N, C-alpha and C positions, 0 to 999 in steps of 0.2 A: 318503201312501206309496203308490206303485203295486202291484197283487197280484202276486206270483213266482208262477211257476209251480208250484213246488216246494208243495204241502197238507201235509205232513211238522208233525206236533205238536212245538210245544218245549216242555220241561219245566224247570222254575229251582227254586229251592226255597228258605227260607231259615228259622232256628232262628229264634222272636221269643219277649224275655223276656217273661214276660205279669206277673214282680211288682207292676211298676204298678195294672196293670188288675184286681186281683184285690185289691191293697188297696184300690181305690178302691171296687169292685164289695161288696167286705163292710162299709165304712163307707158306700156310700148305702143299700146293706137293709137296716143296722139302725136304720135311719131310719123302714123302711114297712114297713105291712103286707104282709103276708103273700099276695097274689094283687098286689099292684105290687113284688115285689120284680125284680127281672133277673140273666137269664142271660149265662153268658159268651160265652154264640154269640150272642149280641143285640148285642156289643162288637167278635164278629166282622163279622158280616153288618152294622155299621155302618161299619167300618174300610172295607171294599170299597165300602160305596157313597162314602164322600169319597173314598178313591186311584180311583177311576174315575171321578173329574169331573176326576183331573189328566192320567190318561190314558185319557181315554177314546176312544181309537181298543178296545180291547180292549171295548166294549161297542155297537160297528156292529155288527147282521147282516151277512153277506158275501150278497153272490151276481154273479157276472161282469156288468160292467156298469153295476151299483150308484154312485148317488150319495149315499156317506153324509153321515152329520145331520151340519155340524163341533162341536157340542158333543156327539156320543155320542146324543144323546135322549133320553128317558128312560130310568129305569133297572126294568124288569122281573124286579124278584130269584128266581130259583129255590132251591130249598135245599133238597139232594135228603139225606136223612138214613133210619138206618136203622129197617128197619121192626120195630116187637114180631116181628109173624107173619112178619118176616123178606124178606131184599131188600128195594128200595129205594123209597121213596117221597119225591115230589117237592110242597113246597108252593110255589108261587109269589106272590109279592109284587108287586100291580101298583105303578110307580110308588113304586117304593122308594125313588127320591132324595128325595122331599118328606114323609117321615116322619120326626120325631124320634124318640129314639133309645126313647122310651115306648109312641108310637105302631107303630112296626117291633116292639118288643116285644111288644104285643098281637094284631099283626097277625098274627107269626107261630106265636103260641099257636094265635088262632080256629083258621088253617090248617092246623094239627097234630089238633087237635083233632076238625077236619071229617075227615080221614085218618082218626083212628081210627074215625070214625063212619061208614063208609066211603062220602060221600060225596066229588063231583068238585066244581073250581070251572069249570062251563058256560063263564062270564063272565069268564076269565081272560086276560089279550093272552100272548103268545108271549113266554116268555120270551126277556131280551138277552142274561146272562150266570147261569154260575149255581155254585154254592157247592155243595159235599161234604165237611161234618162225620161222622164217622163215626168223632169220639174216644170217643164213648163203647161203642163195641164191640171196644175195644184197641188200633184199628191207629194205629200209630205216624206212621205218612205214611200218606199218600191219594194218589194216582195218577189228578187227576178226567182222567174222557172229554168233551171238546167232542162239543156239541150242537148239528148243523146249523141252523138258518143263524147258530147262533153261533162266533164264532171265539175263546174265551177262557173258560177259567172254573178256581175255584181247592177246594183241597181243606187240610183240619184236619184231623189230625190226633188221636189223644189228648195231654191234657197232663202231663207230666212231672215231676219234679224234676231239673234238672244244675247239678254244679255248677262255680262262674266262678273267675277273682283280680276283686278288686274292691279297691282300696286297698291292695294286699298281701295279703290274704285272701283264704280263699277260701271263697264261701258257696254256699249251696245257694236258688237260684229256678226255681219255676213256667218252664217251654218251652211253646209247642207250633212244631210244623214246617206252616208253610207251602206248597203245590207248588201249580205256576201252570202249567196247560196253554195253550197259543198257537199260532196258528195262524199258520205262519210265511208264508201268502200274504196277511196285510195288517201283522204287526208284526215284531219282532226282538227279542233277547237285550236287548239295550242297552234297549226301552224297558218288558221284563218286568222285568226286576230295578230299575227303576224304580217299575213297580206295587208290585213287591216292599217295597221301601225305603218307599213310602210308608203301606205296611200299619204294619208294622212303627215307623212313626214315631205313627202313629193312635192304635193302641195306647199309645205309652208317654204320650202324651197322653189319657189317656179320660176326663175331665171336659169336654173341648173336642166329643164327641160327638153 
């Protein structure tokens, strides 16, 4: 797709039902010692990574005249989280697409621990996609910024209980709002919507992540 002249960000949001993810996580963690237990955030990150495989243009750094890698290249995932001292801090997970769920969880935890010790990541590659997770700060929805030369990022808000109709009955399920910000020079609402649909689908099948 040829880049357009208009660089205005495109924002799309979807509400994702997390009941299956939460149930699977509880069952899985019940069989693990505390240091090996998974966080819901790890499922979010893994779902993003696998969705990027099917919408690789969202993982391609953009520059005028540059020829993007056909498959999007490796996913160097930046994770922006609320810092205890205030503000945002970023952990970069290099080649996150090569990590399974457990390795991703370990790498993310190690990165957060380094950040809290005040250490940097001097050899980390430039991130290709950013996930912003501010649910623990109380935000119900997060509208992420696009960090050049990245062309997209996704934000996850607070997990809340929401009623819905299932087989004629009203039930409450945990849900999260996922918001995609994408550069209109390289993508459009159709592909952005497809990414969010894929993200939803991945979280409905946590055992496959």
